[in-house]
N, C-alpha and C positions, 0 to 999 in steps of 0.2 A: 504494499500499499504506499509505504513512505517513498519507495524508488519511482512510483507512478507519478507521485505529486512533484517530486523532483524533476523528473522528465518533462512533465507539462510545465513547470515553472521555467525550465530551461528554453523550451520550445517558445514559451510566450517572451522570454527576454530577447531571443533571437529575432523573433517577429517585430518587436517594438524597435530594436537596433535597426533593421532593415528599413522598416518605415520612416524612422528619424533620418537615415541616411538619404532615402528617396526624397523626403520633404526637403532637407538642405540642398540636394542636387536639383530639385525643381525650383527652388528659390534663387538659387545661382544662375540657373539656366534661363529664368524668366527675368533677370535683373534689368535689362534694357526696356522692358515693359513697366516695371516699377518705376524706373527713372523717368519713363515718358508720362506715366501718371503724375509724378511730382512736378515735372515741367509744365504739364497741362494746368495742374492747379495754380502754378506760379504764373501762368499767362505767357509761358515761352513756347509758342506754337511751333516754331522751327525744330527746336530740340525735341518737343513732343513727337513730331511726325517723324524725326529720324529714329527716335527710340522705338515707336510703334513698328516702322518700317524693319528695324533690325529684329524685333520680336517675331513679326511675321515670318521673315526669312528663316528663323530657327525653326518655326512650326513647319514651314513648307518643306524643310529638309527632311522631316521625320513624320511622313503621313500617318503612321499609327497613333502617335502623340497628338496630332492634329485632330484625328477622328475621336479619340478619347476625351480630349478636353476641347470639343467643338465650341462649347459656350464661351471660353476665354478667346478661342481664336475669333470668333464672330465679334466680341467686344473690341478686340484690337483692330480689326479690319473696319468696324464701324465707327471707332475713334478716328482712325487715319481718313475715312471718308469725310466725317465731320470737318476735320481739320483742312483738308484739301478745300471743302467747299468754303469754310470760314476764311481761308486765305485767298479766295477769289480765284483759285486755280481750277476753274470749271472744266476745261478739257481733261485734265488730270483725274477730276472726280468722276467724270462720265467713263473714262478708260478704266479706272479703277473699279467701278461699280459693275462694269461688263465682267469682270473677271471674280467678283466677290460672291461670297456664299450668301445664300438667301437669308440667313440669320443674322446678316449685318445691315439690313435694309438698303440694299443697293438700288433698288428702284426709287425708293423715296429720295435719295441723295442725287441720283441722275437726274430725276424730274426737277428738283430745285435748281440744278445747275442749268438744265435746259431753259427753265423759266427765266433765269437770271440773263442768260445768254439773249433770250428774246427780248427782254426789257431793255437791253443795251444795243440791240441791232437797229441800224438804221434803215436798212432796205426792207421794204414791207414783205415782199416774197419770203426772204429768208426769215424775217421775224415769225411769220405765220408758221413756217416750217418748224422752227425752234419751239414755238408754243404747242404745236400739234404733238411734237415728241415729248415734250413735258406732260402733256394731257394723256399721252399713252403710258408714260412711265408711272404717273399718279395712279392711274387705272390699276396697273400692275401692282403697285404698292397697296392699294385699297384691297385687292384680292389676296394679297400675303398677309394682311393685317386688317381684316374687316372691323375690329373694333376700336381701332386708332381714329379718333375723332379728328384729330389735327390734319392726318393725311386725307381724310375724306373732306374736310373743309378745303384743304388746297386743291384736291381734284376738282371739286365743284367749282372753286373760284377760276381754276385754270380753264376748265370746260366753258363757263360763261364768257370769260375773256376771249377765248379762242372763237367762240360763236359771235361775239360782237365785232372782233377783228375781220373776221370774214365778210360781215355786212359793211364795214368800214376800214378798209385795208390801208388807206393812205393816213391813218392816225399817226402823228409823230410819237417817238418813243416816250417824251415827257408827258404825254397825255393818254398814256395806256389805261392806267387805272381809273381815268374818268369816263371811259367806256362802261364801266360797271355802274356808275351813278350818272345817268342821263339828266341832262338839264330839264326842269320842269318846263311845259309848253307855255308860250306866252298867252296871257289871259286866263290861265287855268287857276282855280280857286287853290289856296295853299291848304294841305291837310292838316286838320287839327291834331294836335298831339295831346295824348291823354297820359296823365300820370306825372 
């Protein structure tokens, strides 16, 4: 009886030692991600982007780890997409979103980048093209996350704006958002506001 308890205790100690070593190895292996998180908190977006890219590259070299820790990998890629968008690197955001896993919300970030490219575009045909691509990506984002109300709002806003832009394609970029709030007709009575 005593030797069985001793064997069990020894096995438990070895297992705890192995788990501890694995935890230390994982912490060292994901150090660039931890540094990127700290840089993001400090507002150093360039350093955060570099750290997340290094962390993603480590995951990409080991597909079994990437699959086993998919939630962490999705978080890393999602943060990269957010940073690229925030730094107004829209083409890079779109390219990265094409290769990103579904869990990192790639359609949402690509749609946001397409929308901002449309807002800055001077040529009406190209603007409508960017806006149509944003509409399609937002639709995919809503399909991927149907409970996300922010994505639904962005999709509806983009759809309405694209429809109005198809009616009035010569609208300058500075007046795009005014298409959503048309001017009241002359002589019409103002609507009474309640509350």
